[in-house]
N, CA, C and O atoms as CSV, one atom per row, in Angstrom:
chain,resi,resn,atom,element,x,y,z
A,1,MET,N,N,173.074,39.931,60.844
A,1,MET,CA,C,173.289,40.744,62.008
A,1,MET,C,C,174.244,41.890,61.695
A,1,MET,O,O,174.079,43.003,62.194
A,2,ARG,N,N,175.217,41.614,60.885
A,2,ARG,CA,C,176.221,42.603,60.568
A,2,ARG,C,C,175.649,43.747,59.741
A,2,ARG,O,O,176.111,44.878,59.889
A,3,GLY,N,N,174.675,43.510,58.885
A,3,GLY,CA,C,174.120,44.532,58.010
A,3,GLY,C,C,173.189,45.518,58.713
A,3,GLY,O,O,172.888,46.571,58.151
A,4,CYS,N,N,172.724,45.210,59.922
A,4,CYS,CA,C,171.766,46.073,60.591
A,4,CYS,C,C,172.425,47.161,61.436
A,4,CYS,O,O,171.724,48.037,61.943
A,5,MET,N,N,173.732,47.137,61.603
A,5,MET,CA,C,174.415,48.163,62.396
A,5,MET,C,C,174.717,49.381,61.532
A,5,MET,O,O,175.053,49.256,60.354
A,6,LYS,N,N,174.592,50.563,62.136
A,6,LYS,CA,C,174.886,51.795,61.428
A,6,LYS,C,C,176.392,51.990,61.340
A,6,LYS,O,O,177.118,51.589,62.250
A,7,PRO,N,N,176.878,52.602,60.257
A,7,PRO,CA,C,178.297,52.937,60.211
A,7,PRO,C,C,178.639,53.940,61.311
A,7,PRO,O,O,177.776,54.684,61.775
A,8,VAL,N,N,179.907,53.950,61.721
A,8,VAL,CA,C,180.337,54.806,62.823
A,8,VAL,C,C,180.084,56.274,62.508
A,8,VAL,O,O,179.793,57.040,63.426
A,9,ALA,N,N,180.181,56.695,61.267
A,9,ALA,CA,C,179.992,58.098,60.900
A,9,ALA,C,C,178.553,58.556,61.115
A,9,ALA,O,O,178.323,59.752,61.296
A,10,GLU,N,N,177.575,57.649,61.101
A,10,GLU,CA,C,176.171,58.030,61.222
A,10,GLU,C,C,175.662,58.043,62.666
A,10,GLU,O,O,174.554,58.518,62.913
A,11,ILE,N,N,176.437,57.538,63.618
A,11,ILE,CA,C,175.987,57.465,64.999
A,11,ILE,C,C,176.043,58.856,65.622
A,11,ILE,O,O,177.050,59.555,65.512
A,12,ASP,N,N,174.980,59.241,66.262
A,12,ASP,CA,C,174.926,60.506,66.982
A,12,ASP,C,C,175.265,60.194,68.439
A,12,ASP,O,O,174.433,59.660,69.173
A,13,PHE,N,N,176.486,60.527,68.855
A,13,PHE,CA,C,176.966,60.128,70.175
A,13,PHE,C,C,176.200,60.783,71.311
A,13,PHE,O,O,176.067,60.187,72.380
A,14,LEU,N,N,175.692,61.994,71.111
A,14,LEU,CA,C,174.906,62.621,72.172
A,14,LEU,C,C,173.653,61.809,72.474
A,14,LEU,O,O,173.310,61.595,73.637
A,15,HIS,N,N,172.968,61.355,71.420
A,15,HIS,CA,C,171.755,60.558,71.629
A,15,HIS,C,C,172.086,59.144,72.089
A,15,HIS,O,O,171.249,58.475,72.695
A,16,LEU,N,N,173.281,58.693,71.811
A,16,LEU,CA,C,173.695,57.376,72.277
A,16,LEU,C,C,173.968,57.392,73.782
A,16,LEU,O,O,173.645,56.431,74.480
A,17,LEU,N,N,174.557,58.471,74.281
A,17,LEU,CA,C,174.949,58.557,75.684
A,17,LEU,C,C,173.871,59.118,76.604
A,17,LEU,O,O,173.813,58.762,77.781
A,18,PHE,N,N,173.017,59.992,76.076
A,18,PHE,CA,C,172.028,60.687,76.900
A,18,PHE,C,C,170.628,60.464,76.342
A,18,PHE,O,O,170.473,60.116,75.171
A,19,PRO,N,N,169.603,60.665,77.179
A,19,PRO,CA,C,168.228,60.666,76.655
A,19,PRO,C,C,168.060,61.787,75.625
A,19,PRO,O,O,168.821,62.754,75.627
A,20,HIS,N,N,167.080,61.657,74.763
A,20,HIS,CA,C,166.915,62.611,73.657
A,20,HIS,C,C,166.757,64.044,74.139
A,20,HIS,O,O,167.331,64.959,73.548
A,21,VAL,N,N,165.994,64.254,75.191
A,21,VAL,CA,C,165.760,65.612,75.679
A,21,VAL,C,C,167.069,66.238,76.133
A,21,VAL,O,O,167.396,67.363,75.756
A,22,ARG,N,N,167.809,65.500,76.943
A,22,ARG,CA,C,169.073,66.024,77.461
A,22,ARG,C,C,170.082,66.232,76.345
A,22,ARG,O,O,170.826,67.213,76.351
A,23,ALA,N,N,170.111,65.314,75.387
A,23,ALA,CA,C,171.047,65.450,74.270
A,23,ALA,C,C,170.760,66.712,73.460
A,23,ALA,O,O,171.687,67.407,73.044
A,24,GLU,N,N,169.499,67.005,73.239
A,24,GLU,CA,C,169.154,68.199,72.465
A,24,GLU,C,C,169.448,69.484,73.230
A,24,GLU,O,O,169.915,70.457,72.639
A,25,ILE,N,N,169.185,69.503,74.520
A,25,ILE,CA,C,169.494,70.687,75.332
A,25,ILE,C,C,171.004,70.909,75.372
A,25,ILE,O,O,171.474,72.037,75.225
A,26,LEU,N,N,171.765,69.829,75.569
A,26,LEU,CA,C,173.219,69.959,75.572
A,26,LEU,C,C,173.740,70.436,74.228
A,26,LEU,O,O,174.671,71.240,74.169
A,27,ARG,N,N,173.150,69.950,73.157
A,27,ARG,CA,C,173.580,70.370,71.820
A,27,ARG,C,C,173.330,71.870,71.621
A,27,ARG,O,O,174.187,72.582,71.098
A,28,ILE,N,N,172.176,72.335,72.031
A,28,ILE,CA,C,171.842,73.748,71.840
A,28,ILE,C,C,172.759,74.649,72.662
A,28,ILE,O,O,173.283,75.639,72.151
A,29,LEU,N,N,172.954,74.305,73.934
A,29,LEU,CA,C,173.653,75.205,74.838
A,29,LEU,C,C,175.169,75.032,74.850
A,29,LEU,O,O,175.888,75.995,75.119
A,30,PHE,N,N,175.672,73.835,74.566
A,30,PHE,CA,C,177.109,73.620,74.644
A,30,PHE,C,C,177.800,73.743,73.286
A,30,PHE,O,O,179.023,73.876,73.242
A,31,PHE,N,N,177.063,73.704,72.191
A,31,PHE,CA,C,177.686,73.890,70.883
A,31,PHE,C,C,178.229,75.310,70.768
A,31,PHE,O,O,179.349,75.511,70.298
A,32,ASP,N,N,177.452,76.282,71.189
A,32,ASP,CA,C,177.885,77.678,71.246
A,32,ASP,C,C,177.643,78.168,72.671
A,32,ASP,O,O,176.525,78.564,73.001
A,33,PRO,N,N,178.669,78.148,73.522
A,33,PRO,CA,C,178.447,78.469,74.936
A,33,PRO,C,C,178.102,79.932,75.202
A,33,PRO,O,O,177.700,80.268,76.316
A,34,THR,N,N,178.245,80.797,74.224
A,34,THR,CA,C,177.860,82.190,74.422
A,34,THR,C,C,176.362,82.394,74.220
A,34,THR,O,O,175.812,83.427,74.602
A,35,GLN,N,N,175.710,81.405,73.620
A,35,GLN,CA,C,174.279,81.520,73.326
A,35,GLN,C,C,173.457,81.325,74.594
A,35,GLN,O,O,173.738,80.442,75.404
A,36,GLU,N,N,172.450,82.153,74.747
A,36,GLU,CA,C,171.474,82.003,75.819
A,36,GLU,C,C,170.135,81.643,75.182
A,36,GLU,O,O,169.816,82.113,74.090
A,37,THR,N,N,169.371,80.825,75.853
A,37,THR,CA,C,168.054,80.469,75.349
A,37,THR,C,C,167.099,80.336,76.525
A,37,THR,O,O,167.514,80.079,77.656
A,38,TYR,N,N,165.832,80.512,76.244
A,38,TYR,CA,C,164.816,80.294,77.260
A,38,TYR,C,C,164.020,79.047,76.892
A,38,TYR,O,O,164.118,78.538,75.775
A,39,GLY,N,N,163.239,78.568,77.839
A,39,GLY,CA,C,162.581,77.269,77.695
A,39,GLY,C,C,161.723,77.122,76.461
A,39,GLY,O,O,161.779,76.093,75.787
A,40,ARG,N,N,160.929,78.131,76.152
A,40,ARG,CA,C,160.025,78.034,74.998
A,40,ARG,C,C,160.805,77.970,73.684
A,40,ARG,O,O,160.426,77.234,72.774
A,41,ALA,N,N,161.893,78.738,73.581
A,41,ALA,CA,C,162.714,78.710,72.361
A,41,ALA,C,C,163.404,77.355,72.216
A,41,ALA,O,O,163.523,76.835,71.107
A,42,ALA,N,N,163.855,76.787,73.321
A,42,ALA,CA,C,164.475,75.461,73.270
A,42,ALA,C,C,163.452,74.398,72.879
A,42,ALA,O,O,163.780,73.462,72.150
A,43,ALA,N,N,162.225,74.535,73.353
A,43,ALA,CA,C,161.177,73.574,72.987
A,43,ALA,C,C,160.853,73.665,71.500
A,43,ALA,O,O,160.643,72.643,70.847
A,44,ARG,N,N,160.813,74.874,70.965
A,44,ARG,CA,C,160.565,75.028,69.527
A,44,ARG,C,C,161.701,74.453,68.705
A,44,ARG,O,O,161.466,73.796,67.691
A,45,ALA,N,N,162.940,74.697,69.136
A,45,ALA,CA,C,164.101,74.235,68.378
A,45,ALA,C,C,164.229,72.720,68.400
A,45,ALA,O,O,164.735,72.130,67.445
A,46,THR,N,N,163.783,72.088,69.462
A,46,THR,CA,C,163.940,70.644,69.598
A,46,THR,C,C,162.688,69.867,69.233
A,46,THR,O,O,162.737,68.639,69.166
A,47,THR,N,N,161.581,70.531,68.999
A,47,THR,CA,C,160.272,69.913,68.733
A,47,THR,C,C,159.818,69.011,69.882
A,47,THR,O,O,159.082,68.047,69.668
A,48,LEU,N,N,160.255,69.326,71.089
A,48,LEU,CA,C,159.818,68.582,72.275
A,48,LEU,C,C,158.792,69.406,73.036
A,48,LEU,O,O,158.653,70.607,72.802
A,49,ALA,N,N,158.087,68.769,73.931
A,49,ALA,CA,C,157.068,69.455,74.723
A,49,ALA,C,C,157.716,70.468,75.661
A,49,ALA,O,O,158.806,70.232,76.181
A,50,LEU,N,N,157.048,71.585,75.872
A,50,LEU,CA,C,157.588,72.666,76.686
A,50,LEU,C,C,157.885,72.205,78.110
A,50,LEU,O,O,158.957,72.494,78.641
A,51,ARG,N,N,156.961,71.500,78.723
A,51,ARG,CA,C,157.166,71.067,80.110
A,51,ARG,C,C,158.340,70.091,80.215
A,51,ARG,O,O,159.074,70.114,81.203
A,52,THR,N,N,158.519,69.251,79.224
A,52,THR,CA,C,159.643,68.321,79.212
A,52,THR,C,C,160.961,69.076,79.174
A,52,THR,O,O,161.896,68.741,79.901
A,53,VAL,N,N,161.034,70.090,78.330
A,53,VAL,CA,C,162.254,70.897,78.210
A,53,VAL,C,C,162.490,71.687,79.499
A,53,VAL,O,O,163.624,71.779,79.969
A,54,GLN,N,N,161.429,72.253,80.068
A,54,GLN,CA,C,161.574,73.008,81.316
A,54,GLN,C,C,162.095,72.122,82.442
A,54,GLN,O,O,162.951,72.542,83.220
A,55,ARG,N,N,161.590,70.916,82.529
A,55,ARG,CA,C,162.027,69.987,83.569
A,55,ARG,C,C,163.503,69.630,83.386
A,55,ARG,O,O,164.250,69.549,84.361
A,56,GLU,N,N,163.914,69.420,82.153
A,56,GLU,CA,C,165.308,69.078,81.882
A,56,GLU,C,C,166.232,70.261,82.153
A,56,GLU,O,O,167.323,70.085,82.694
A,57,LEU,N,N,165.802,71.461,81.780
A,57,LEU,CA,C,166.601,72.654,82.064
A,57,LEU,C,C,166.770,72.845,83.572
A,57,LEU,O,O,167.857,73.198,84.028
A,58,ALA,N,N,165.721,72.618,84.340
A,58,ALA,CA,C,165.799,72.755,85.796
A,58,ALA,C,C,166.748,71.710,86.389
A,58,ALA,O,O,167.501,72.010,87.315
A,59,GLY,N,N,166.712,70.504,85.866
A,59,GLY,CA,C,167.603,69.455,86.351
A,59,GLY,C,C,169.063,69.739,86.045
A,59,GLY,O,O,169.935,69.522,86.886
A,60,LEU,N,N,169.328,70.227,84.834
A,60,LEU,CA,C,170.701,70.565,84.466
A,60,LEU,C,C,171.212,71.767,85.247
A,60,LEU,O,O,172.397,71.849,85.568
A,61,GLU,N,N,170.311,72.703,85.552
A,61,GLU,CA,C,170.712,73.850,86.362
A,61,GLU,C,C,170.996,73.407,87.800
A,61,GLU,O,O,171.948,73.887,88.415
A,62,ALA,N,N,170.190,72.508,88.334
A,62,ALA,CA,C,170.418,72.000,89.682
A,62,ALA,C,C,171.738,71.231,89.777
A,62,ALA,O,O,172.383,71.232,90.825
A,63,ALA,N,N,172.137,70.582,88.692
A,63,ALA,CA,C,173.409,69.862,88.663
A,63,ALA,C,C,174.593,70.797,88.476
A,63,ALA,O,O,175.742,70.381,88.624
A,64,GLY,N,N,174.323,72.056,88.152
A,64,GLY,CA,C,175.392,73.034,87.984
A,64,GLY,C,C,175.925,73.145,86.566
A,64,GLY,O,O,176.856,73.910,86.316
A,65,LEU,N,N,175.345,72.388,85.627
A,65,LEU,CA,C,175.822,72.445,84.240
A,65,LEU,C,C,175.350,73.701,83.522
A,65,LEU,O,O,175.980,74.137,82.558
A,66,LEU,N,N,174.246,74.290,83.984
A,66,LEU,CA,C,173.700,75.501,83.375
A,66,LEU,C,C,173.606,76.606,84.413
A,66,LEU,O,O,173.475,76.353,85.610
A,67,THR,N,N,173.676,77.829,83.926
A,67,THR,CA,C,173.389,78.991,84.760
A,67,THR,C,C,172.183,79.681,84.155
A,67,THR,O,O,171.900,79.527,82.966
A,68,SER,N,N,171.471,80.444,84.979
A,68,SER,CA,C,170.298,81.132,84.452
A,68,SER,C,C,170.215,82.524,85.046
A,68,SER,O,O,170.776,82.821,86.100
A,69,ARG,N,N,169.495,83.359,84.327
A,69,ARG,CA,C,169.217,84.712,84.802
A,69,ARG,C,C,167.855,85.108,84.269
A,69,ARG,O,O,167.389,84.578,83.260
A,70,LYS,N,N,167.221,86.047,84.961
A,70,LYS,CA,C,165.915,86.530,84.521
A,70,LYS,C,C,166.088,87.811,83.728
A,70,LYS,O,O,166.875,88.687,84.086
A,71,LYS,N,N,165.331,87.897,82.640
A,71,LYS,CA,C,165.322,89.102,81.812
A,71,LYS,C,C,163.904,89.278,81.286
A,71,LYS,O,O,163.395,88.431,80.551
A,72,ASP,N,N,163.280,90.367,81.662
A,72,ASP,CA,C,161.914,90.686,81.216
A,72,ASP,C,C,160.924,89.567,81.518
A,72,ASP,O,O,160.054,89.269,80.700
A,73,GLY,N,N,161.050,88.958,82.671
A,73,GLY,CA,C,160.103,87.922,83.063
A,73,GLY,C,C,160.408,86.550,82.498
A,73,GLY,O,O,159.701,85.592,82.810
A,74,CYS,N,N,161.443,86.423,81.673
A,74,CYS,CA,C,161.839,85.130,81.109
A,74,CYS,C,C,163.136,84.677,81.760
A,74,CYS,O,O,163.991,85.499,82.091
A,75,ARG,N,N,163.281,83.388,81.941
A,75,ARG,CA,C,164.521,82.848,82.482
A,75,ARG,C,C,165.384,82.369,81.323
A,75,ARG,O,O,165.005,81.464,80.580
A,76,LEU,N,N,166.559,82.994,81.179
A,76,LEU,CA,C,167.514,82.639,80.131
A,76,LEU,C,C,168.535,81.659,80.688
A,76,LEU,O,O,169.051,81.852,81.790
A,77,PHE,N,N,168.828,80.607,79.928
A,77,PHE,CA,C,169.785,79.585,80.341
A,77,PHE,C,C,171.026,79.660,79.463
A,77,PHE,O,O,170.959,79.999,78.281
A,78,ARG,N,N,172.165,79.331,80.080
A,78,ARG,CA,C,173.445,79.335,79.375
A,78,ARG,C,C,174.311,78.228,79.975
A,78,ARG,O,O,174.162,77.874,81.145
A,79,ALA,N,N,175.214,77.688,79.161
A,79,ALA,CA,C,176.145,76.676,79.660
A,79,ALA,C,C,177.069,77.294,80.698
A,79,ALA,O,O,177.546,78.415,80.523
A,80,ASN,N,N,177.319,76.567,81.772
A,80,ASN,CA,C,178.191,77.035,82.847
A,80,ASN,C,C,179.632,76.706,82.480
A,80,ASN,O,O,180.051,75.551,82.561
A,81,ARG,N,N,180.390,77.723,82.078
A,81,ARG,CA,C,181.779,77.512,81.670
A,81,ARG,C,C,182.679,77.151,82.842
A,81,ARG,O,O,183.760,76.600,82.634
A,82,GLY,N,N,182.268,77.443,84.054
A,82,GLY,CA,C,183.071,77.148,85.230
A,82,GLY,C,C,182.939,75.721,85.733
A,82,GLY,O,O,183.691,75.312,86.618
A,83,HIS,N,N,181.998,74.952,85.188
A,83,HIS,CA,C,181.799,73.573,85.629
A,83,HIS,C,C,182.938,72.706,85.106
A,83,HIS,O,O,183.436,72.922,84.001
A,84,ARG,N,N,183.349,71.716,85.911
A,84,ARG,CA,C,184.487,70.885,85.508
A,84,ARG,C,C,184.182,69.981,84.317
A,84,ARG,O,O,185.106,69.510,83.654
A,85,MET,N,N,182.900,69.728,84.031
A,85,MET,CA,C,182.526,68.888,82.878
A,85,MET,C,C,182.308,69.704,81.602
A,85,MET,O,O,182.033,69.130,80.548
A,86,PHE,N,N,182.425,71.021,81.680
A,86,PHE,CA,C,182.156,71.871,80.521
A,86,PHE,C,C,182.990,71.495,79.295
A,86,PHE,O,O,182.416,71.322,78.220
A,87,PRO,N,N,184.336,71.358,79.406
A,87,PRO,CA,C,185.115,71.042,78.188
A,87,PRO,C,C,184.709,69.714,77.546
A,87,PRO,O,O,184.634,69.616,76.321
A,88,ALA,N,N,184.448,68.698,78.361
A,88,ALA,CA,C,184.076,67.394,77.811
A,88,ALA,C,C,182.711,67.453,77.124
A,88,ALA,O,O,182.536,66.899,76.039
A,89,LEU,N,N,181.747,68.122,77.754
A,89,LEU,CA,C,180.413,68.219,77.155
A,89,LEU,C,C,180.432,69.075,75.896
A,89,LEU,O,O,179.698,68.801,74.946
A,90,GLN,N,N,181.255,70.097,75.882
A,90,GLN,CA,C,181.351,70.924,74.681
A,90,GLN,C,C,181.951,70.122,73.525
A,90,GLN,O,O,181.495,70.235,72.387
A,91,GLN,N,N,182.971,69.316,73.814
A,91,GLN,CA,C,183.548,68.480,72.761
A,91,GLN,C,C,182.545,67.458,72.249
A,91,GLN,O,O,182.489,67.188,71.049
A,92,LEU,N,N,181.752,66.887,73.152
A,92,LEU,CA,C,180.707,65.958,72.712
A,92,LEU,C,C,179.677,66.664,71.837
A,92,LEU,O,O,179.231,66.112,70.831
A,93,ALA,N,N,179.303,67.870,72.214
A,93,ALA,CA,C,178.301,68.612,71.442
A,93,ALA,C,C,178.836,68.983,70.068
A,93,ALA,O,O,178.090,68.970,69.089
A,94,ILE,N,N,180.112,69.311,69.987
A,94,ILE,CA,C,180.690,69.733,68.705
A,94,ILE,C,C,181.015,68.535,67.828
A,94,ILE,O,O,180.619,68.497,66.663
A,95,LYS,N,N,181.725,67.563,68.367
A,95,LYS,CA,C,182.189,66.424,67.563
A,95,LYS,C,C,181.155,65.325,67.423
A,95,LYS,O,O,181.164,64.592,66.435
A,96,GLY,N,N,180.269,65.199,68.388
A,96,GLY,CA,C,179.319,64.100,68.363
A,96,GLY,C,C,178.000,64.425,67.709
A,96,GLY,O,O,177.090,63.597,67.710
A,97,ALA,N,N,177.875,65.616,67.149
A,97,ALA,CA,C,176.600,66.021,66.548
A,97,ALA,C,C,176.450,65.428,65.150
A,97,ALA,O,O,177.410,65.357,64.383
A,98,SER,N,N,175.237,65.007,64.838
A,98,SER,CA,C,174.951,64.533,63.483
A,98,SER,C,C,174.393,65.683,62.660
A,98,SER,O,O,174.011,66.719,63.204
A,99,ASP,N,N,174.348,65.496,61.356
A,99,ASP,CA,C,173.857,66.545,60.458
A,99,ASP,C,C,172.339,66.631,60.432
A,99,ASP,O,O,171.782,67.679,60.107
A,100,ARG,N,N,171.675,65.551,60.768
A,100,ARG,CA,C,170.211,65.553,60.691
A,100,ARG,C,C,169.606,66.085,61.977
A,100,ARG,O,O,170.068,65.737,63.064
A,101,PRO,N,N,168.585,66.920,61.878
A,101,PRO,CA,C,167.953,67.456,63.086
A,101,PRO,C,C,167.085,66.394,63.748
A,101,PRO,O,O,166.517,65.524,63.089
A,102,PHE,N,N,167.001,66.491,65.059
A,102,PHE,CA,C,166.142,65.586,65.823
A,102,PHE,C,C,164.718,66.102,65.779
A,102,PHE,O,O,164.480,67.279,66.053
A,103,VAL,N,N,163.769,65.247,65.439
A,103,VAL,CA,C,162.359,65.606,65.445
A,103,VAL,C,C,161.644,64.582,66.305
A,103,VAL,O,O,161.717,63.378,66.055
A,104,SER,N,N,160.970,65.063,67.297
A,104,SER,CA,C,160.262,64.180,68.211
A,104,SER,C,C,159.080,63.527,67.497
A,104,SER,O,O,158.302,64.209,66.831
A,105,LYS,N,N,158.945,62.220,67.633
A,105,LYS,CA,C,157.816,61.524,67.018
A,105,LYS,C,C,156.508,61.888,67.696
A,105,LYS,O,O,155.441,61.783,67.092
A,106,ALA,N,N,156.585,62.314,68.945
A,106,ALA,CA,C,155.370,62.707,69.666
A,106,ALA,C,C,154.797,64.006,69.115
A,106,ALA,O,O,153.594,64.241,69.223
A,107,LYS,N,N,155.631,64.847,68.531
A,107,LYS,CA,C,155.165,66.119,67.991
A,107,LYS,C,C,154.692,65.994,66.540
A,107,LYS,O,O,154.058,66.909,66.015
A,108,LYS,N,N,154.990,64.892,65.906
A,108,LYS,CA,C,154.556,64.681,64.531
A,108,LYS,C,C,153.316,63.795,64.545
A,108,LYS,O,O,153.436,62.579,64.699
A,109,PRO,N,N,152.129,64.373,64.388
A,109,PRO,CA,C,150.924,63.542,64.447
A,109,PRO,C,C,150.867,62.568,63.272
A,109,PRO,O,O,151.172,62.916,62.132
A,110,ARG,N,N,150.476,61.366,63.583
A,110,ARG,CA,C,150.357,60.338,62.562
A,110,ARG,C,C,149.014,60.515,61.860
A,110,ARG,O,O,147.970,60.483,62.512
A,111,GLN,N,N,149.023,60.696,60.570
A,111,GLN,CA,C,147.804,60.979,59.820
A,111,GLN,C,C,147.282,59.763,59.059
A,111,GLN,O,O,146.262,59.861,58.376
A,112,SER,N,N,147.944,58.643,59.159
A,112,SER,CA,C,147.519,57.489,58.373
A,112,SER,C,C,146.146,56.975,58.789
A,112,SER,O,O,145.440,56.390,57.968
A,113,TRP,N,N,145.751,57.178,60.046
A,113,TRP,CA,C,144.447,56.689,60.493
A,113,TRP,C,C,143.322,57.407,59.772
A,113,TRP,O,O,142.246,56.834,59.603
A,114,ARG,N,N,143.535,58.641,59.341
A,114,ARG,CA,C,142.482,59.372,58.626
A,114,ARG,C,C,142.246,58.766,57.247
A,114,ARG,O,O,141.104,58.624,56.811
A,115,ARG,N,N,143.305,58.419,56.582
A,115,ARG,CA,C,143.154,57.835,55.238
A,115,ARG,C,C,142.514,56.464,55.303
A,115,ARG,O,O,141.706,56.118,54.441
A,116,SER,N,N,142.863,55.676,56.313
A,116,SER,CA,C,142.312,54.331,56.387
A,116,SER,C,C,140.840,54.337,56.810
A,116,SER,O,O,140.114,53.391,56.504
A,117,ALA,N,N,140.394,55.372,57.500
A,117,ALA,CA,C,139.006,55.435,57.951
A,117,ALA,C,C,138.050,55.793,56.818
A,117,ALA,O,O,136.861,55.479,56.877
A,118,GLN,N,N,138.571,56.447,55.795
A,118,GLN,CA,C,137.702,56.842,54.691
A,118,GLN,C,C,137.493,55.657,53.744
A,118,GLN,O,O,138.402,54.868,53.487
A,119,ALA,N,N,136.285,55.568,53.244
A,119,ALA,CA,C,136.002,54.539,52.246
A,119,ALA,C,C,136.654,54.958,50.933
A,119,ALA,O,O,136.664,56.146,50.611
A,120,PRO,N,N,137.190,54.028,50.178
A,120,PRO,CA,C,137.826,54.412,48.914
A,120,PRO,C,C,136.813,55.018,47.953
A,120,PRO,O,O,135.774,54.414,47.685
A,121,GLY,N,N,137.093,56.159,47.453
A,121,GLY,CA,C,136.221,56.815,46.490
A,121,GLY,C,C,135.218,57.775,47.102
A,121,GLY,O,O,134.706,58.633,46.384
A,122,ARG,N,N,134.908,57.678,48.393
A,122,ARG,CA,C,133.955,58.584,49.041
A,122,ARG,C,C,134.698,59.540,49.950
A,122,ARG,O,O,135.343,59.120,50.911
A,123,ARG,N,N,134.608,60.803,49.653
A,123,ARG,CA,C,135.302,61.799,50.453
A,123,ARG,C,C,134.333,62.701,51.195
A,123,ARG,O,O,134.773,63.546,51.975
A,124,TYR,N,N,133.050,62.557,50.987
A,124,TYR,CA,C,132.085,63.403,51.678
A,124,TYR,C,C,130.838,62.579,51.961
A,124,TYR,O,O,130.613,61.531,51.355
A,125,ILE,N,N,130.041,63.069,52.886
A,125,ILE,CA,C,128.794,62.395,53.240
A,125,ILE,C,C,127.705,62.909,52.307
A,125,ILE,O,O,127.517,64.118,52.174
A,126,ARG,N,N,127.003,62.010,51.673
A,126,ARG,CA,C,126.009,62.405,50.682
A,126,ARG,C,C,124.679,62.794,51.312
A,126,ARG,O,O,123.961,63.631,50.765
A,127,SER,N,N,124.346,62.213,52.428
A,127,SER,CA,C,123.056,62.526,53.032
A,127,SER,C,C,123.230,63.535,54.152
A,127,SER,O,O,124.332,63.736,54.663
A,128,SER,N,N,122.140,64.158,54.518
A,128,SER,CA,C,122.145,65.127,55.601
A,128,SER,C,C,122.270,64.396,56.933
A,128,SER,O,O,121.715,63.307,57.087
A,129,PRO,N,N,122.977,64.964,57.885
A,129,PRO,CA,C,123.095,64.288,59.177
A,129,PRO,C,C,121.790,64.326,59.987
A,129,PRO,O,O,121.648,63.559,60.939
A,130,LEU,N,N,120.849,65.185,59.638
A,130,LEU,CA,C,119.571,65.270,60.355
A,130,LEU,C,C,118.522,64.432,59.643
A,130,LEU,O,O,118.524,64.351,58.415
A,131,PRO,N,N,117.630,63.811,60.395
A,131,PRO,CA,C,116.583,63.019,59.738
A,131,PRO,C,C,115.575,63.933,59.034
A,131,PRO,O,O,115.365,65.077,59.436
A,132,LYS,N,N,114.967,63.409,57.994
A,132,LYS,CA,C,113.969,64.178,57.247
A,132,LYS,C,C,112.678,64.240,58.057
A,132,LYS,O,O,112.272,63.238,58.645
A,133,PRO,N,N,112.019,65.415,58.097
A,133,PRO,CA,C,110.745,65.514,58.832
A,133,PRO,C,C,109.657,64.698,58.129
A,133,PRO,O,O,109.634,64.599,56.902
A,134,ARG,N,N,108.765,64.122,58.918
A,134,ARG,CA,C,107.710,63.284,58.339
A,134,ARG,C,C,106.358,63.898,58.665
A,134,ARG,O,O,106.101,64.188,59.833
A,135,GLY,N,N,105.545,64.094,57.761
A,135,GLY,CA,C,104.176,64.534,57.719
A,135,GLY,C,C,103.573,65.357,58.841
A,135,GLY,O,O,102.589,66.044,58.567
A,136,VAL,N,N,104.044,65.362,60.042
A,136,VAL,CA,C,103.377,66.069,61.133
A,136,VAL,C,C,103.509,67.577,60.928
A,136,VAL,O,O,102.521,68.304,61.030
A,137,PHE,N,N,104.663,68.026,60.653
A,137,PHE,CA,C,104.889,69.455,60.412
A,137,PHE,C,C,105.182,69.657,58.950
A,137,PHE,O,O,106.216,69.218,58.446
A,138,SER,N,N,104.286,70.310,58.276
A,138,SER,CA,C,104.545,70.587,56.863
A,138,SER,C,C,104.461,72.100,56.659
A,138,SER,O,O,103.546,72.765,57.144
A,139,LEU,N,N,105.393,72.589,55.963
A,139,LEU,CA,C,105.429,74.033,55.694
A,139,LEU,C,C,105.070,74.322,54.281
A,139,LEU,O,O,105.048,75.484,53.875
């Protein structure tokens, strides 16, 4: 039991305390509070689905943790420095971040099923997929 626990240095506290989506949004916006990002850029940076990121951004904005503004038809989000939780969340984003990037397993397609479906040694179909014509029509 003792060998299966991660050392304290390897624990990512943001992912321990928050769901993955929220942890990644907080990391992006609270690590550098001067940075602004829009939903599509945050989805690309986190490898999460766009709608998932948009929903989380809307929830954090409704809670007052983020502010937003429109620019050229895009909504830019930024950490709300006036919120009373800003210093604590910024410290979590800075000190609790791990070195490894988060990659969503849902965005990484599993390719092992393709290899297992192929017969060993055969990589192409030898026969034509159409049946051969029989005696009625001869050219």
